[in-house]
Backbone bond lengths (Angstrom), bond angles and torsions (degrees), N, CA, C in turn:
res aa  C-N    CA-C-N  psi(-1)  N-CA   C-N-CA  omega(-1)  CA-C   N-CA-C  phi
1 X - - - 1.452 - - 1.508 108.63 -
2 X 1.323 118.25 125.80 1.455 123.01 179.86 1.519 108.16 -103.12
3 X 1.332 115.83 128.32 1.445 120.94 -178.81 1.510 109.20 -114.46
4 X 1.310 117.66 126.26 1.452 121.68 177.29 1.508 110.54 -79.10
5 X 1.333 117.12 162.33 1.450 121.80 179.41 1.511 109.76 -92.38
6 X 1.318 115.36 152.74 1.446 120.69 -177.90 1.505 112.14 -118.27
7 X 1.350 116.29 -174.85 1.444 122.33 -177.99 1.525 110.32 -74.98
8 X 1.339 116.28 142.66 1.449 121.45 -179.13 1.524 109.14 -101.97
9 X 1.339 117.01 126.19 1.458 119.64 179.75 1.521 109.50 -76.35
10 X 1.354 118.00 161.62 1.464 121.58 -172.83 1.523 114.54 -59.66
11 X 1.335 118.30 -29.43 1.457 119.48 -177.19 1.510 114.97 -87.71
12 X 1.332 117.12 0.80 1.456 120.02 -173.97 1.525 112.62 -66.60
13 X 1.328 118.09 -39.97 1.465 120.63 -176.98 1.516 112.11 -58.55
14 X 1.336 116.96 -44.08 1.467 120.32 179.62 1.526 110.51 -65.00
15 X 1.334 117.20 -42.09 1.464 120.06 179.87 1.528 110.56 -65.23
16 X 1.337 116.24 -38.44 1.461 119.30 178.57 1.519 110.96 -65.00
17 X 1.349 116.96 -39.67 1.454 120.22 178.42 1.513 111.89 -61.91
18 X 1.321 116.58 -41.93 1.465 120.97 177.96 1.529 110.27 -65.03
19 X 1.327 115.55 -39.79 1.473 120.31 178.45 1.528 110.34 -63.57
20 X 1.339 116.91 -40.52 1.464 120.90 178.25 1.524 110.84 -63.44
21 X 1.330 116.69 -40.67 1.465 120.43 177.21 1.524 110.98 -60.75
22 X 1.320 115.53 -40.00 1.467 120.03 179.20 1.522 110.80 -60.58
23 X 1.330 117.69 -41.81 1.463 120.37 178.04 1.530 111.31 -64.33
24 X 1.352 116.95 -38.37 1.461 119.97 178.84 1.526 111.08 -66.81
25 X 1.331 116.91 -38.81 1.464 119.65 175.00 1.530 110.57 -61.17
26 X 1.336 115.96 -37.74 1.464 120.15 178.93 1.526 111.22 -64.62
27 X 1.347 116.62 -36.64 1.463 120.05 176.47 1.520 110.27 -60.19
28 X 1.326 116.05 -48.33 1.462 120.29 -178.36 1.525 111.07 -61.97
29 X 1.328 117.19 -46.51 1.465 121.26 -178.42 1.531 111.34 -62.89
30 X 1.330 116.24 -45.20 1.462 120.42 -178.25 1.530 110.84 -65.16
31 X 1.339 116.46 -45.24 1.462 120.32 -179.64 1.523 110.81 -63.51
32 X 1.326 116.55 -39.00 1.476 120.19 179.59 1.535 110.54 -62.28
33 X 1.319 117.55 -42.04 1.465 120.29 178.65 1.529 111.15 -64.74
34 X 1.331 116.36 -39.47 1.459 119.51 -177.94 1.522 112.32 -70.57
35 X 1.341 117.64 -22.70 1.460 120.22 177.31 1.522 112.27 -65.20
36 X 1.321 117.40 -17.85 1.463 121.12 177.12 1.522 112.54 -78.49
37 X 1.347 117.00 -12.33 1.463 121.11 -179.59 1.531 110.43 -81.32
38 X 1.331 118.13 158.59 1.471 120.53 170.84 1.533 108.61 -63.93
39 X 1.320 117.64 123.18 1.463 121.24 -172.18 1.520 111.08 -132.76
40 X 1.329 115.37 150.84 1.458 120.47 170.04 1.524 108.59 -74.84
41 X 1.309 116.39 164.70 1.465 120.81 178.52 1.526 110.61 -60.47
42 X 1.327 116.23 -41.92 1.460 120.12 -179.18 1.522 111.06 -65.25
43 X 1.332 116.81 -43.47 1.465 120.70 -179.24 1.524 111.18 -63.99
44 X 1.331 116.78 -41.62 1.458 119.78 178.09 1.524 111.06 -63.65
45 X 1.345 116.52 -40.26 1.462 120.49 178.69 1.521 111.24 -62.26
46 X 1.335 116.80 -40.36 1.463 121.00 178.80 1.527 111.40 -64.40
47 X 1.317 117.38 -40.58 1.466 120.27 -179.82 1.521 111.16 -68.94
48 X 1.326 117.34 -40.92 1.460 120.09 176.99 1.521 110.86 -63.75
49 X 1.331 115.85 -38.63 1.461 119.79 176.96 1.515 110.76 -64.34
50 X 1.338 117.40 -40.14 1.462 120.91 179.29 1.529 110.69 -62.05
51 X 1.331 116.83 -41.89 1.465 120.42 179.08 1.522 110.46 -63.96
52 X 1.330 116.93 -46.09 1.462 120.85 -179.59 1.529 111.26 -64.12
53 X 1.331 115.61 -43.15 1.461 120.35 -179.99 1.526 110.78 -63.10
54 X 1.339 116.82 -44.95 1.467 120.84 -179.80 1.528 111.15 -62.64
55 X 1.344 116.41 -39.69 1.463 119.94 179.10 1.530 110.81 -64.49
56 X 1.330 116.92 -42.58 1.463 120.60 178.89 1.528 111.31 -63.83
57 X 1.328 115.77 -43.39 1.454 120.07 179.56 1.533 110.80 -64.88
58 X 1.333 115.96 -40.95 1.450 119.63 178.76 1.515 112.17 -61.83
59 X 1.335 116.27 -39.27 1.460 120.22 177.27 1.522 112.16 -63.93
60 X 1.331 115.71 -44.33 1.470 119.24 179.12 1.523 111.34 -65.24
61 X 1.327 115.74 -40.96 1.459 119.65 -178.96 1.524 111.15 -65.62
62 X 1.328 116.66 -41.24 1.461 120.25 178.32 1.522 110.64 -61.99
63 X 1.330 116.68 -43.89 1.465 120.79 178.06 1.518 110.93 -60.12
64 X 1.337 115.88 -42.50 1.459 120.45 179.73 1.524 111.36 -63.31
65 X 1.329 116.98 -43.81 1.463 120.85 -179.61 1.529 111.48 -63.03
66 X 1.321 117.05 -36.85 1.459 120.80 -179.25 1.526 112.04 -75.58
67 X 1.337 116.08 -29.90 1.461 119.57 -173.84 1.515 114.24 -93.80
68 X 1.331 117.06 -17.68 1.456 119.07 -172.00 1.510 110.02 -135.36
69 X 1.312 116.22 134.10 1.463 120.29 -177.12 1.516 113.28 -92.81
70 X 1.333 117.54 -24.37 1.465 118.69 -175.34 1.510 113.49 -90.98
71 X 1.354 117.40 -12.79 1.459 120.55 177.46 1.515 114.50 71.40
72 X 1.341 118.78 5.42 1.453 121.48 -176.79 1.519 109.84 -83.00
73 X 1.323 117.92 125.67 1.450 122.29 179.90 1.513 111.11 -106.35
74 X 1.343 115.33 163.68 1.458 120.64 -179.28 1.528 110.18 -79.35
75 X 1.325 115.89 143.45 1.461 120.19 174.95 1.521 109.37 -78.79
76 X 1.319 116.25 157.20 1.459 120.61 179.10 1.517 109.49 -149.80
77 X 1.340 114.92 161.44 1.459 120.60 178.37 1.522 109.75 -78.24
78 X 1.328 116.12 131.83 1.456 121.75 -178.86 1.519 110.41 -134.36
79 X 1.331 115.86 148.82 1.457 121.07 165.73 1.529 103.94 -103.88
80 X 1.336 115.95 102.01 1.461 121.62 -165.57 1.525 112.35 -65.12
81 X 1.317 117.64 -35.61 1.459 120.24 -178.53 1.535 110.87 -60.68
82 X 1.334 116.68 -48.55 1.452 120.56 178.97 1.522 112.28 -71.27
83 X 1.323 115.75 -35.95 1.465 119.78 -179.92 1.529 111.07 -62.92
84 X 1.326 116.15 -39.49 1.463 120.05 179.33 1.529 110.70 -65.90
85 X 1.332 116.65 -34.64 1.463 119.83 176.84 1.528 110.50 -62.71
86 X 1.333 116.92 -34.69 1.448 120.59 178.02 1.515 113.26 -67.02
87 X 1.332 116.58 -21.57 1.467 121.12 177.71 1.528 113.07 -84.46
88 X 1.328 117.55 -8.50 1.461 120.19 -172.47 1.529 113.99 -56.56
89 X 1.354 120.11 -44.90 1.473 118.08 178.34 1.521 112.82 -59.21
90 X 1.333 117.42 -39.83 1.463 120.64 178.19 1.524 111.05 -64.86
91 X 1.328 116.94 -43.35 1.462 120.27 -178.88 1.524 111.52 -63.42
92 X 1.330 116.73 -42.73 1.458 120.13 -179.38 1.525 111.54 -67.03
93 X 1.331 116.35 -40.63 1.462 119.52 178.78 1.526 110.84 -66.23
94 X 1.326 116.56 -41.49 1.462 120.80 -179.20 1.521 111.50 -65.69
95 X 1.325 117.22 -37.15 1.468 121.02 -178.55 1.521 111.64 -66.53
96 X 1.335 117.85 -33.53 1.456 120.31 177.49 1.516 113.75 99.77
97 X 1.336 115.39 171.42 1.461 122.15 -170.90 1.520 113.31 -70.75
98 X 1.332 118.27 -24.21 1.466 120.14 -174.97 1.531 113.33 -99.44
99 X 1.315 116.64 11.65 1.468 120.90 -176.95 1.519 109.59 -118.72
100 X 1.315 116.00 128.45 1.462 121.10 174.81 1.533 108.74 -88.39
101 X 1.326 116.63 123.64 1.459 121.86 179.15 1.525 108.38 -107.18
102 X 1.323 116.48 122.31 1.462 121.97 -179.97 1.525 108.45 -112.78
103 X 1.325 116.37 116.02 1.459 122.09 178.48 1.518 108.74 -102.76
104 X 1.323 116.26 112.34 1.462 122.83 -176.96 1.526 108.00 -107.45
105 X 1.318 116.16 97.10 1.458 121.51 -177.97 1.520 111.28 -96.93
106 X 1.316 115.35 157.64 1.450 121.32 175.93 1.521 109.34 -90.57
107 X 1.316 116.63 164.01 1.462 120.52 175.86 1.530 111.54 -86.49
108 X 1.324 117.27 -8.02 1.454 121.67 -177.20 1.530 111.25 -82.64
109 X 1.328 115.19 153.32 1.455 120.58 170.49 1.526 108.19 -81.96
110 X 1.311 116.42 135.51 1.460 121.40 -176.11 1.528 109.43 -124.90
111 X 1.339 117.33 84.71 1.469 120.30 -178.14 1.524 112.01 -76.42
112 X 1.310 116.11 142.35 1.463 121.57 179.65 1.526 108.45 -151.53
113 X 1.324 115.44 171.40 1.460 120.79 179.92 1.525 108.52 -140.50
114 X 1.328 116.46 106.53 1.460 122.20 174.74 1.526 108.65 -163.52
115 X 1.311 116.70 -177.96 1.464 120.64 -178.14 1.522 109.54 -76.44
116 X 1.328 116.64 116.24 1.461 121.26 -175.30 1.529 112.21 -62.62
117 X 1.327 117.12 -42.37 1.470 120.02 -178.19 1.520 111.21 -63.21
118 X 1.331 116.73 -37.64 1.468 120.39 178.99 1.521 110.89 -69.07
119 X 1.335 116.61 -38.01 1.465 120.58 176.23 1.523 110.53 -62.66
120 X 1.326 116.29 -47.65 1.463 120.43 179.70 1.525 111.19 -59.22
121 X 1.344 115.92 -43.53 1.467 120.36 -179.33 1.523 110.96 -62.96
122 X 1.335 116.63 -39.37 1.462 120.48 179.94 1.530 111.00 -65.56
123 X 1.336 116.92 -43.92 1.462 120.45 179.83 1.524 110.90 -64.57
124 X 1.321 117.33 -44.86 1.463 120.48 179.54 1.525 111.00 -64.71
125 X 1.311 116.94 -35.13 1.465 120.34 177.77 1.527 110.37 -62.93
126 X 1.325 116.79 -43.42 1.460 120.07 -179.80 1.527 111.62 -67.68
127 X 1.333 117.33 -36.66 1.468 120.06 176.17 1.525 110.59 -66.66
128 X 1.336 116.29 -40.54 1.471 119.85 178.10 1.519 110.81 -62.42
129 X 1.322 117.36 -42.31 1.459 121.23 178.34 1.524 111.49 -63.41
130 X 1.334 115.19 -43.98 1.466 119.79 -179.65 1.521 110.42 -62.71
131 X 1.336 117.03 -42.67 1.460 120.52 179.57 1.522 111.35 -64.67
132 X 1.336 116.80 -40.51 1.466 120.80 -178.98 1.524 111.89 -65.88
133 X 1.332 117.05 -24.67 1.463 120.14 -177.44 1.524 112.83 -81.36
134 X 1.335 117.39 -9.56 1.464 121.02 -177.03 1.524 109.56 -85.82
135 X 1.322 116.53 113.39 1.466 120.37 179.69 1.525 111.12 -87.78
136 X 1.317 117.21 -17.03 1.466 123.49 174.07 1.529 107.10 -132.16
137 X 1.339 119.06 165.81 1.466 119.19 175.87 1.522 110.70 -51.15
138 X 1.329 116.08 130.86 1.455 119.60 -175.30 1.508 111.92 -146.65
139 X 1.315 114.38 -158.06 1.460 120.18 -172.80 1.527 110.31 -135.88
140 X 1.337 115.20 145.84 1.457 122.79 173.69 1.525 107.35 -124.84
141 X 1.316 116.80 127.18 1.459 122.41 175.79 1.519 109.82 -105.25
142 X 1.313 117.18 133.11 1.467 122.05 170.80 1.527 106.29 -120.37
143 X 1.319 115.45 115.03 1.463 119.77 -177.77 1.522 109.63 -120.79
144 X 1.340 115.79 135.40 1.460 120.44 179.64 1.529 108.85 -128.98
145 X 1.316 116.09 138.28 1.460 120.92 178.18 1.522 109.61 -155.26
146 X 1.322 116.13 161.06 1.460 121.99 177.34 1.517 110.29 -111.00
147 X 1.346 115.65 126.97 1.463 121.25 -179.75 1.533 108.19 -136.55
148 X 1.336 116.00 118.91 1.469 121.20 173.82 1.530 112.53 50.38
149 X 1.321 115.93 55.12 1.461 121.91 177.63 1.529 112.88 61.18
150 X 1.308 115.92 25.34 1.464 121.54 174.84 1.533 108.68 -127.21
151 X 1.308 115.44 144.86 1.459 121.61 176.19 1.525 107.72 -102.52
152 X 1.316 115.99 120.21 1.466 121.98 -179.88 1.524 108.44 -105.59
153 X 1.313 116.52 123.10 1.461 122.20 174.60 1.515 107.49 -121.80
154 X 1.320 116.29 118.26 1.463 121.51 -179.58 1.526 109.14 -115.14
155 X 1.323 116.08 133.42 1.462 122.16 176.16 1.521 107.41 -122.84
156 X 1.338 115.88 116.09 1.463 121.70 -176.30 1.523 109.58 -122.20
157 X 1.319 115.87 152.98 1.457 120.12 179.20 1.528 110.58 -140.22
158 X 1.309 114.99 165.23 1.468 121.75 178.04 1.527 110.22 -102.24
159 X 1.322 116.89 28.32 1.459 122.02 -175.99 1.514 114.23 -78.92
160 X 1.315 114.57 -167.66 1.455 120.58 -172.70 1.521 112.89 -75.62
161 X 1.324 117.66 -15.27 1.461 120.09 179.71 1.516 112.59 74.69
162 X 1.316 115.89 178.65 1.463 122.81 -177.94 1.520 110.26 -128.55
163 X 1.320 116.09 143.32 1.456 119.76 169.34 1.520 107.83 -74.47
164 X 1.316 117.24 166.47 1.457 120.91 179.92 1.525 111.13 -60.87
165 X 1.318 116.58 -37.65 1.461 121.14 178.72 1.527 110.72 -65.56
166 X 1.340 116.85 -45.05 1.460 120.72 178.97 1.522 110.97 -63.48
167 X 1.317 116.54 -37.87 1.458 120.79 -179.63 1.524 111.07 -63.90
168 X 1.323 116.95 -45.36 1.465 119.96 179.29 1.522 111.33 -63.89
169 X 1.330 117.13 -39.70 1.464 120.60 178.36 1.524 110.79 -63.42
170 X 1.335 116.83 -41.79 1.460 120.46 179.45 1.520 111.66 -64.61
171 X 1.325 116.56 -38.67 1.460 120.46 -178.87 1.530 112.79 -72.12
172 X 1.325 116.63 -20.03 1.457 119.17 177.78 1.523 112.28 -73.00
173 X 1.339 116.43 -16.45 1.450 120.31 174.95 1.502 115.53 79.58
174 X 1.340 118.82 10.71 1.458 120.31 -178.51 1.526 112.29 -113.66
175 X 1.346 115.90 23.74 1.452 120.45 178.96 1.519 108.96 -87.79
176 X 1.329 116.74 148.56 1.463 120.47 -179.85 1.526 110.24 -55.58
177 X 1.347 118.98 141.18 1.461 122.21 -173.43 1.515 115.55 -56.18
178 X 1.339 119.51 -24.96 1.464 119.97 -177.61 1.527 112.62 -86.84
179 X 1.318 117.77 -4.81 1.466 120.44 -174.21 1.522 111.54 -78.13
180 X 1.321 115.76 150.82 1.454 121.28 175.87 1.527 109.46 -64.10
181 X 1.322 115.04 132.19 1.456 119.21 178.01 1.509 114.17 94.27
182 X 1.329 118.92 -2.51 1.454 119.43 179.93 1.512 109.84 -72.13
183 X 1.326 115.28 162.54 1.450 120.18 179.29 1.510 113.69 82.07
184 X 1.334 118.43 0.77 1.461 119.23 178.67 1.521 111.07 -65.04
185 X 1.322 116.30 -28.82 1.458 118.74 174.54 1.511 111.69 -62.40
186 X 1.334 116.32 -34.46 1.447 121.45 177.27 1.536 110.22 -65.50
187 X 1.323 116.09 -41.50 1.463 121.14 178.98 1.526 110.16 -65.83
188 X 1.313 116.51 -44.08 1.465 120.74 -179.35 1.525 111.10 -64.40
189 X 1.324 116.60 -35.41 1.468 120.33 177.17 1.523 110.50 -61.26
190 X 1.348 116.85 -45.44 1.458 120.04 177.97 1.528 111.02 -61.15
191 X 1.332 116.26 -46.25 1.464 120.12 -177.73 1.517 110.76 -61.12
192 X 1.325 116.53 -41.21 1.460 120.10 178.83 1.532 110.68 -62.87
193 X 1.337 117.18 -45.17 1.456 121.06 -179.80 1.532 111.71 -64.48
194 X 1.351 116.36 -30.44 1.467 120.85 -179.76 1.525 112.21 -87.49
195 X 1.340 117.61 3.55 1.473 123.12 -179.26 1.523 111.32 60.33
196 X 1.326 115.30 40.41 1.451 120.09 179.29 1.515 112.52 -112.36
197 X 1.316 115.22 -164.16 1.474 121.85 178.81 1.523 109.65 -130.32
198 X 1.314 114.87 153.22 1.462 122.48 -176.81 1.523 108.50 -126.93
199 X 1.328 116.89 129.43 1.456 121.41 178.03 1.518 109.76 -132.35
200 X 1.300 116.36 146.13 1.460 120.50 178.64 1.522 109.77 -143.74
201 X 1.330 114.82 135.85 1.457 121.97 174.10 1.520 107.54 -126.55
202 X 1.321 116.41 128.86 1.448 119.89 179.59 1.516 109.54 -151.57
203 X 1.336 114.56 144.19 1.454 119.87 177.10 1.516 108.48 -145.21
204 X 1.295 116.58 135.27 1.461 120.95 -177.35 1.523 110.43 -54.26
205 X 1.321 116.23 126.10 1.449 121.62 179.10 1.511 115.14 85.52
206 X 1.342 117.75 -1.87 1.463 120.27 -175.48 1.528 113.07 -129.61
207 X 1.314 118.33 15.32 1.453 120.20 175.64 1.521 113.92 79.54
208 X 1.332 114.06 -175.67 1.463 121.57 -175.49 1.522 109.98 -137.60
209 X 1.325 116.29 143.42 1.464 122.53 173.94 1.530 107.89 -126.63
210 X 1.326 116.08 122.61 1.461 121.45 177.21 1.521 107.96 -115.17
211 X 1.329 116.35 132.68 1.464 121.05 179.43 1.522 110.41 -120.98
212 X 1.332 115.12 132.50 1.454 121.83 171.34 1.520 107.18 -109.39
213 X 1.327 116.36 125.37 1.463 121.67 -179.51 1.519 106.84 -115.48
214 X 1.336 115.51 108.94 1.461 121.36 -171.42 1.527 110.56 -116.92
215 X 1.333 117.32 147.14 1.469 119.70 179.93 1.523 111.61 -70.77
216 X 1.316 115.66 138.63 1.456 121.56 175.14 1.527 107.99 -90.74
217 X 1.309 116.69 137.72 1.463 121.93 178.26 1.515 107.55 -103.69
218 X 1.331 117.13 125.58 1.451 120.62 -172.50 1.516 113.56 -87.26
219 X 1.342 118.05 -24.01 1.463 120.43 -176.00 1.516 110.26 -123.03
220 X 1.313 115.02 81.22 1.465 120.72 175.04 1.517 108.59 -137.47
221 X 1.302 116.15 161.73 1.463 120.69 -178.74 1.520 109.72 -83.71
222 X 1.332 115.80 81.93 1.468 120.15 -177.20 1.522 112.02 -101.66
223 X 1.345 117.45 1.38 1.453 119.01 -178.35 1.525 113.06 -80.74
224 X 1.339 116.31 -17.08 1.465 117.82 177.44 1.525 108.91 -71.78
225 X 1.344 117.91 145.34 1.472 119.97 -177.30 1.511 111.28 -67.32
226 X 1.318 115.54 149.86 1.457 121.81 176.61 1.523 108.12 -78.78
227 X 1.342 117.60 105.98 1.462 121.28 -174.02 1.514 111.54 -64.51
228 X 1.334 117.42 -35.40 1.458 119.61 -179.94 1.517 110.49 -65.65
229 X 1.330 115.97 -49.46 1.463 119.63 179.75 1.519 110.95 -63.19
230 X 1.351 116.79 -40.16 1.450 120.37 -179.95 1.517 111.63 -62.63
231 X 1.321 117.16 -42.44 1.459 120.76 -179.97 1.525 110.87 -64.27
232 X 1.337 117.17 -35.83 1.455 119.66 178.04 1.522 110.86 -65.65
233 X 1.328 116.30 -43.45 1.461 119.71 179.30 1.524 110.20 -61.36
234 X 1.342 116.69 -41.44 1.459 119.86 179.76 1.525 111.44 -64.85
235 X 1.338 116.73 -40.35 1.462 119.85 179.69 1.527 110.59 -63.08
236 X 1.347 115.71 -45.57 1.462 119.65 -179.31 1.528 110.48 -63.92
237 X 1.341 117.36 -43.17 1.455 120.85 -179.90 1.524 111.18 -63.14
238 X 1.338 115.50 -40.05 1.462 119.23 179.82 1.518 110.66 -64.33
239 X 1.341 116.75 -40.28 1.460 119.82 179.31 1.530 110.96 -65.47
240 X 1.336 116.43 -39.08 1.467 120.01 177.92 1.529 110.24 -62.83
241 X 1.359 116.50 -44.73 1.457 119.95 -179.33 1.516 111.20 -63.07
242 X 1.336 116.76 -40.43 1.463 120.59 179.48 1.520 110.99 -63.23
243 X 1.358 115.44 -43.91 1.467 119.98 179.52 1.523 110.85 -64.14
244 X 1.330 117.17 -39.68 1.461 120.59 -179.82 1.530 111.03 -68.39
245 X 1.349 116.07 -37.59 1.466 119.68 179.14 1.522 111.13 -63.07
246 X 1.352 115.39 -37.74 1.459 119.16 -179.66 1.521 111.98 -65.95
247 X 1.362 114.78 -27.56 1.451 118.81 -178.84 1.528 112.63 -85.49
248 X 1.353 117.32 -13.35 1.457 120.74 -178.03 1.526 109.77 -69.66
249 X 1.322 119.16 131.21 1.468 120.43 176.89 1.523 110.85 -70.67
250 X 1.303 116.87 140.99 1.464 121.31 179.16 1.525 109.36 -90.50
251 X 1.317 115.41 142.00 1.467 120.76 -179.63 1.515 109.48 -119.74
252 X 1.307 115.30 146.07 1.461 119.75 -179.74 1.514 109.67 -81.62
């Protein structure tokens, strides 16, 4: 089912920002609960990184909401494949302890130009929706690939799915914030701003598949390293080294 985008009312940007903050709070809460579980050093490092990343994003988002009334952010050059990998700790923390998250990335570079914060918010919104639809422990797949100068990102789940009526209500954007499928208006807003397309397939009892089809930009400066992703890798590596040092026996 292909859904077209509609007109955005003046108050939508502020509501979307608040909704994004809510998802970031959920990341922190979920990761904090999972830290109480028996964890490997790597898993603990990923959860701590997710908490730190969510806190930083929440601070930036709050500043943006206070400083700007239109909610419009600047576009930037991104390598989407690597950028999505940088979101993995947040996605896993948001999904929760009973959900398996499978990130299937391509080996290709996928350059694009759009607002990074809006892209991140859209992806986290779809992961939150997928997680909320799971009534038993399940799985969420995030697959990214490049086809004919287009970037395809598909997010699928093994959840309860939506009836056609529920799907239309969710897409109207007036569903209560805790309901499964909410925030799709936020995702559609990003896709419209990025000049892409949005598709969704869902059936009650058979899960949901959401696809974002975004234009690939062929001439952008994508060879520079992603500082955000690099800083996350360094933080995780440092935490692993610290944990390993604590386990090393001391000798006289």
